[in-house]
C-alpha positions in Angstrom: -18.4 10.1 -2.9 -20.3 8.6 0.5 -16.8 6.8 1.4 -14.6 9.9 1.3 -14.4 12.5 4.1 -15.7 15.7 3.7 -12.3 17.2 4.5 -10.8 15.2 2.0 -13.2 16.5 -0.8 -12.7 20.3 0.4 -8.7 19.6 0.7 -9.1 18.3 -3.0 -11.4 21.4 -4.1 -8.9 24.1 -2.4 -6.2 22.4 -4.5 -8.1 22.9 -7.6 -8.6 26.2 -6.9 -4.7 27.3 -6.7 -4.7 26.1 -10.6 -7.4 28.3 -11.7 -6.1 31.4 -9.8 -2.7 31.0 -11.2 -2.9 33.6 -13.7 -6.2 35.5 -13.2 -5.2 36.9 -9.6 -2.9 39.2 -11.4 -4.9 40.2 -14.8 -6.0 43.6 -13.8 -2.5 44.5 -12.5 -1.1 44.2 -16.6 -2.2 47.4 -17.9 -0.6 48.8 -14.5 2.7 47.0 -14.8 2.8 48.5 -18.4 2.6 52.0 -17.0 5.3 51.4 -14.4 7.8 49.8 -16.9 7.1 52.6 -19.5 11.0 53.1 -20.4 11.2 49.3 -21.4 10.4 48.7 -25.2 7.6 46.3 -26.0 6.2 46.3 -22.5 2.9 45.8 -23.8 4.1 42.4 -25.1 6.3 41.4 -21.5 3.1 42.7 -19.6 0.7 40.2 -21.4 3.7 37.6 -21.1 3.7 37.8 -17.5 0.3 36.0 -17.6 1.2 33.5 -20.4 4.9 32.6 -19.5 3.8 30.1 -16.5 1.7 28.7 -19.0 4.6 28.2 -21.4 6.4 26.3 -18.4 3.6 24.2 -17.8 3.4 23.0 -21.1 7.0 22.0 -21.8 7.5 20.4 -18.6 3.9 18.7 -17.4 4.8 15.1 -19.4 8.1 15.1 -17.5 6.3 16.2 -14.2 3.8 13.5 -14.7 6.4 10.9 -14.9 8.4 12.2 -11.8 5.3 12.7 -9.8 4.3 9.3 -10.6 7.4 8.1 -9.2 8.3 10.7 -5.8 4.5 10.4 -5.1 1.6 12.8 -5.4 1.0 14.3 -1.6 5.0 15.2 -1.1 5.0 16.5 -4.8 2.0 18.8 -3.5 3.6 20.0 -0.5 6.7 20.7 -2.1 4.9 22.7 -5.1 2.4 24.6 -2.6 5.5 26.1 -0.8 7.2 27.3 -3.8 3.7 28.5 -5.6 3.6 31.2 -2.6 7.2 32.3 -2.7 7.6 32.7 -6.6 3.8 33.9 -6.8 4.3 36.6 -4.3 7.6 37.6 -6.2 5.9 40.7 -7.8 5.6 42.5 -4.4 9.4 43.1 -4.3 11.3 42.5 -7.4 12.3 45.5 -9.4 12.9 44.7 -12.7 11.2 43.0 -15.6 13.5 39.9 -16.3 13.3 39.0 -12.6 9.8 39.4 -12.5 9.6 37.1 -15.8 12.0 34.6 -14.1 9.8 34.3 -10.8 6.8 33.8 -13.3 8.0 31.0 -15.1 9.4 29.1 -11.9 5.7 29.6 -10.7 4.6 27.9 -13.7 6.4 24.7 -12.5 4.6 24.3 -9.3 1.3 25.2 -10.9 2.1 22.4 -13.5 2.6 20.3 -10.6 -0.6 20.9 -8.8 -2.8 20.8 -11.7 -1.4 17.2 -12.6 -2.1 16.0 -9.0 -5.3 17.7 -8.9 -6.8 16.2 -11.9 -5.3 12.8 -11.5 -6.6 12.3 -7.5 -10.4 13.0 -9.1 -9.9 9.9 -11.1 -8.2 7.9 -8.5 -11.2 8.9 -6.2 -14.0 8.7 -8.0 -16.1 6.6 -10.5 -17.7 7.7 -14.0 -21.2 9.0 -12.4 -19.6 10.8 -9.5 -16.4 11.7 -11.2 -18.8 13.9 -13.6 -20.8 15.0 -10.3 -17.9 16.1 -8.2 -15.8 17.7 -11.4 -19.1 19.9 -11.8 -18.6 21.2 -8.2 -14.9 21.3 -8.4 -15.0 23.5 -11.4 -17.7 25.6 -9.8 -15.5 26.1 -6.7 -12.9 26.8 -8.9 -14.8 29.4 -10.8 -16.6 31.0 -7.7 -12.9 31.4 -6.1 -11.9 33.0 -9.6 -14.6 35.5 -8.6 -13.0 36.6 -5.4 -9.5 36.5 -6.9 -10.1 38.5 -10.2 -12.3 41.3 -8.0 -9.5 41.3 -5.0 -6.9 41.7 -7.5 -8.9 44.5 -9.7 -9.3 46.4 -5.8 -6.1 45.9 -5.3 -4.4 46.7 -8.6 -6.1 50.4 -8.2 -4.2 50.9 -5.0 -0.7 49.7 -6.3 0.3 46.9 -9.4 2.1 44.9 -6.9 -0.6 44.1 -4.2 -2.2 41.5 -6.2 0.7 39.2 -6.3 -0.2 39.1 -2.2 -3.1 36.6 -3.2 -0.5 34.0 -3.8 0.3 33.4 -0.2 -2.6 31.2 -0.2 -0.5 28.4 -0.8 1.1 28.4 2.3 -2.2 28.5 4.1 -3.1 25.2 2.3 -0.1 23.2 3.4 -1.5 22.0 6.8 -4.8 20.7 4.9 -3.1 19.1 2.4 -0.6 17.0 4.7 -3.6 15.9 7.0 -6.1 15.0 4.5 -4.4 14.4 1.3 -3.9 10.5 0.8 -3.0 8.5 -2.3 -5.5 6.2 -3.1 -4.5 2.7 -4.4 -7.1 1.4 -7.1 -7.2 -2.1 -7.9 -7.8 -2.8 -11.8 -11.7 -3.4 -12.6 -13.2 -4.2 -15.8 -14.1 -0.8 -16.8 -10.5 0.1 -16.3 -9.1 -2.7 -18.2 -11.7 -2.0 -20.8 -10.4 1.4 -21.6 -8.5 2.0 -25.2 -5.9 4.9 -24.9 -4.3 5.5 -28.3 -5.6 8.2 -31.5 -8.7 9.2 -29.3 -6.7 10.3 -26.5 -4.5 12.7 -28.9 -8.2 14.2 -30.5 -8.7 15.2 -26.6 -5.6 16.8 -26.2 -6.0 18.6 -29.4 -9.5 19.5 -28.8 -8.5 21.0 -25.0 -5.4 22.9 -26.8 -7.9 24.7 -29.2 -10.5 25.5 -26.3 -8.1 27.2 -24.3 -6.5 28.8 -27.1 -9.9 30.3 -27.7 -11.1 30.8 -24.2 -7.7 32.7 -22.9 -8.5 35.5 -25.1 -10.6 36.5 -22.2 -8.1 37.3 -20.0 -5.3 38.3 -22.5 -7.5 40.7 -24.4 -10.4 41.9 -22.6 -9.1 43.8 -19.6 -7.0 46.0 -22.0 -10.1 46.3 -24.2 -11.8 47.4 -21.2 -9.0 49.8 -19.5 -7.8 51.6 -22.5 -10.9 52.0 -25.0 -13.6 52.1 -22.0 -11.6 54.1 -19.8 -12.6 51.1 -16.8 -11.2 51.3 -13.6 -9.3 47.9 -12.1 -12.3 47.2 -10.1 -14.6 47.7 -12.9 -12.3 45.2 -15.1 -12.1 43.0 -12.3 -15.9 42.8 -11.8 -16.8 42.1 -15.3 -14.3 39.3 -15.5 -15.4 38.3 -12.4 -19.2 37.9 -13.7 -17.3 35.4 -16.2 -15.8 33.0 -13.7 -19.3 33.0 -11.6 -21.0 31.8 -14.7 -18.3 29.4 -15.3 -19.6 27.8 -12.3 -22.9 27.3 -13.8 -21.2 25.9 -16.6 -19.5 23.6 -14.7 -22.6 22.2 -12.8 -24.5 22.0 -16.0 -22.2 19.6 -17.5 -23.5 16.4 -16.0 -26.7 16.9 -16.4 -25.9 18.0 -20.2 -23.6 14.6 -20.3 -27.1 12.4 -19.6 -28.3 13.8 -23.0 -25.3 14.4 -25.0 -21.8 13.1 -25.9 -18.7 14.6 -25.1 -18.1 15.8 -28.6 -21.7 17.7 -28.9 -21.0 19.4 -25.3 -18.0 20.6 -27.1 -19.6 22.1 -30.3 -22.4 23.6 -27.8 -19.6 25.6 -25.7 -17.6 26.4 -29.1 -21.1 27.9 -30.2 -21.6 30.1 -27.1 -17.8 31.3 -27.2 -18.7 32.4 -30.9 -21.9 34.1 -29.6 -20.0 36.2 -26.6 -17.1 37.0 -28.7 -19.7 38.4 -31.4 -21.5 40.7 -29.3 -18.4 41.9 -27.5 -17.2 43.3 -31.4 -20.7 45.1 -31.6 -21.2 46.8 -28.1 -20.5 50.3 -27.6 -21.4 50.5 -23.7 -19.3 49.2 -20.9 -21.9 47.7 -19.3 -23.1 45.0 -22.0 -19.7 43.3 -20.9 -22.1 42.2 -18.0 -24.0 40.2 -20.7 -21.0 39.0 -22.8 -18.7 37.8 -19.8 -21.3 35.5 -18.3 -21.9 34.1 -21.6 -18.2 33.5 -22.1 -17.7 32.1 -18.4 -20.8 29.8 -18.7 -19.3 28.4 -21.9 -15.9 27.9 -20.6 -17.3 26.1 -17.5 -19.0 23.6 -19.8 -16.1 23.1 -22.3 -13.3 22.6 -19.1 -15.1 20.3 -17.4 -16.2 18.7 -20.4 -12.3 18.4 -21.9 -11.1 16.9 -18.3 -14.2 14.4 -18.0 -13.5 13.1 -21.6 -9.7 12.5 -20.9 -9.9 10.8 -17.5 -12.5 8.4 -19.1 -10.1 7.3 -21.4 -7.1 6.3 -19.4 -6.7 3.8 -16.6 -5.2 4.0 -13.0 -1.9 3.4 -14.0 -1.6 5.8 -16.7 -3.7 8.5 -14.9 -0.5 10.9 -13.8 1.2 10.6 -17.2 -2.2 11.3 -18.9 -3.0 14.2 -16.5 0.6 15.3 -17.7 0.1 15.7 -21.5 -3.5 16.9 -21.1 -2.2 19.8 -18.5 0.5 20.5 -21.4 -2.0 21.0 -23.6 -4.2 23.1 -21.9 -1.5 25.5 -20.9 0.3 25.6 -24.2 -3.3 27.0 -25.6 -2.7 29.4 -22.7 0.7 30.6 -23.9 0.0 30.4 -27.6 -3.4 32.5 -27.3 -1.8 36.1 -27.3 1.1 35.0 -29.4 -1.1 33.5 -32.3 -4.0 36.2 -32.3 -1.1 39.2 -32.0 -0.8 39.4 -36.0 -4.3 39.8 -36.5 -4.6 42.6 -33.8 -1.9 44.5 -35.8 -4.4 44.5 -38.7 -7.7 45.1 -37.0 -8.9 47.2 -34.3 -9.3 44.8 -31.2 -13.5 45.1 -31.1 -13.3 43.8 -35.0 -10.8 41.1 -33.9 -14.0 40.0 -31.1 -16.1 40.1 -34.0 -14.1 38.3 -36.7 -13.2 35.4 -34.3 -17.0 35.1 -33.4 -18.4 34.9 -36.6 -15.3 32.4 -37.9 -16.2 30.2 -34.7 -19.7 30.1 -35.5 -19.0 28.8 -39.2 -16.5 26.2 -38.0 -19.4 24.8 -35.2 -22.0 24.9 -37.9 -19.8 23.1 -40.4 -18.6 20.5 -37.8 -22.3 19.9 -36.4 -23.1 19.0 -40.5 -20.3 16.7 -40.7 -21.2 14.9 -37.5 -25.1 14.3 -38.6 -23.9 12.8 -41.8 -21.6 10.6 -40.3 -24.4 9.4 -37.8 -26.6 8.8 -40.8 
């Protein structure tokens, strides 16, 4: 990392931050959105779709975008994406029907996909394995701390007016000069490490595990705000503060990853994260006081920080410079497909059980799954 300027590192960190804020900035506005569009059937579903529709677009188009970015160039792609990130992201300030809002969110997803692919692949370009793990911990921490401010800011603004949190997306415009001046595409010569990397079925396993991680973790922003506001009568500011505590501890989990990696391999770190998510969900399922969420949210956030950094580092360790943009495209697709499908997959279960019972059921199931997986791994090692 010593050969890379501090401004370039800051630009990479800020660029990654835009991907973390893509959904969380408006998460506390969604219940208020439901109140604004009271005459629309299925508005509860549409309000959740506002959060996850960008993820569907990203999941579908990220692999194609990976090929396009490889040919068009990372820097030019980012500059265009940042401009439209702000244009489409802030559309909620002035659009007045749910259809146009959903279309704007879909186009916004296209911009986020580009930013995430370039951000992820540049980490692989700039850093080798040990430095990469270290930087990714700081990057994830930076994204998480940014998430704290975005969620809390969004919660505060949503209490004033449900439209105001969309203004947060103007940050893309402010990042344009930094990217233009400091971002440079790196030509990397093939090293023995790069040539020895084997890309095949193992990469598909990483994509699948990244998808499962996000499918589970995205229960937090898609279900918790409704539980807090509708059952515990939390204000937007309180809901934002609780979710922000998860993002703060997400940063701690991300920083802890590089130390965990010196003692555990990728699969054991993944199982550790699943176990912590199981613990957090199980406690959510039994609490009866809103302040106990300040215990569960940090647990879930810490787990998410470990797991996201882990699966990203795992993916980068299995690809070469030539295939990094395309691999990042497929990885981005897996992550955001998990985001989009999370409320859809779990919605039928919520029709049969109360939302708190849902969390308890998912938590206990994850405990059982992680225990079985751990036993199988131990048997294979003998």
